C-alpha positions as CSV (number, residue, x, y, z in Angstrom):
1,X,-117.0,-78.3,-26.4
2,X,-115.8,-75.3,-24.4
3,X,-116.2,-77.3,-21.2
4,X,-113.9,-80.0,-22.5
5,X,-111.2,-77.4,-23.4
6,X,-111.5,-75.8,-19.9
7,X,-111.3,-79.2,-18.4
8,X,-108.2,-80.1,-20.4
9,X,-106.5,-76.8,-19.5
10,X,-107.4,-77.3,-15.8
11,X,-105.8,-80.8,-15.9
12,X,-102.7,-79.4,-17.6
13,X,-102.4,-76.6,-15.0
14,X,-102.9,-79.1,-12.1
15,X,-100.3,-81.4,-13.6
16,X,-97.8,-78.6,-13.8
17,X,-98.5,-77.5,-10.3
18,X,-97.8,-81.0,-8.9
19,X,-94.8,-81.5,-11.1
20,X,-93.3,-78.1,-10.1
21,X,-93.9,-78.9,-6.4
22,X,-92.3,-82.3,-6.8
23,X,-89.3,-80.9,-8.5
24,X,-89.0,-77.8,-6.3
25,X,-87.5,-79.7,-3.4
26,X,-85.1,-82.4,-4.8
27,X,-83.6,-84.6,-2.1
28,X,-79.9,-84.5,-1.9
29,X,-78.2,-87.8,-1.0
30,X,-74.5,-87.8,-0.4
31,X,-73.0,-90.9,-1.9
32,X,-69.4,-90.3,-0.9
33,X,-67.0,-87.5,-0.5
34,X,-63.3,-87.0,-1.1
35,X,-61.5,-86.4,2.2
36,X,-57.8,-86.3,1.0
37,X,-55.8,-86.0,-2.2
38,X,-52.4,-87.6,-2.1
39,X,-50.2,-86.9,-5.1
40,X,-52.5,-88.2,-8.0
41,X,-54.8,-90.4,-5.8
42,X,-57.9,-89.4,-4.0
43,X,-59.1,-91.0,-0.7
44,X,-62.8,-91.1,-0.2
45,X,-64.7,-91.3,3.1
46,X,-65.8,-94.8,2.5
47,X,-62.3,-96.0,1.7
48,X,-61.1,-94.4,5.0
49,X,-63.9,-96.1,6.9
50,X,-63.1,-99.4,5.3
51,X,-59.4,-99.1,6.3
52,X,-60.3,-98.2,9.8
53,X,-62.5,-101.2,10.1
54,X,-59.8,-103.5,8.8
55,X,-57.3,-102.1,11.3
56,X,-59.9,-102.5,14.1
57,X,-60.5,-106.1,13.2
58,X,-56.8,-106.7,13.0
59,X,-56.3,-105.5,16.6
60,X,-59.3,-107.5,17.8
61,X,-58.1,-110.7,16.2
62,X,-54.7,-110.3,18.0
63,X,-56.5,-109.8,21.3
64,X,-55.2,-106.3,21.6
65,X,-57.1,-103.1,22.4
66,X,-57.1,-101.0,19.3
67,X,-56.0,-97.4,19.5
68,X,-58.5,-94.6,19.8
69,X,-60.1,-93.4,16.6
70,X,-58.3,-90.1,16.8
71,X,-54.9,-91.8,17.1
72,X,-55.9,-94.2,14.4
73,X,-56.7,-91.4,12.0
74,X,-53.2,-89.9,12.6
75,X,-51.6,-93.2,11.5
76,X,-53.6,-93.3,8.3
């Protein structure tokens, strides 16, 4: 009987050790971030990247060389 109790306590302790180690280092995944606030609207990084890609495609469709990214960011 006492061996069963010790065995159960040992399992509980091992479970807690593995659970604590698993929770001790949670992985942080950045989904999106706010890069600008204009009046009451926010602009996220993904929205900016989407707009830059639209402008790049617009220039490529017209057969023109699109501006450098630094200049493009100034226009946005």
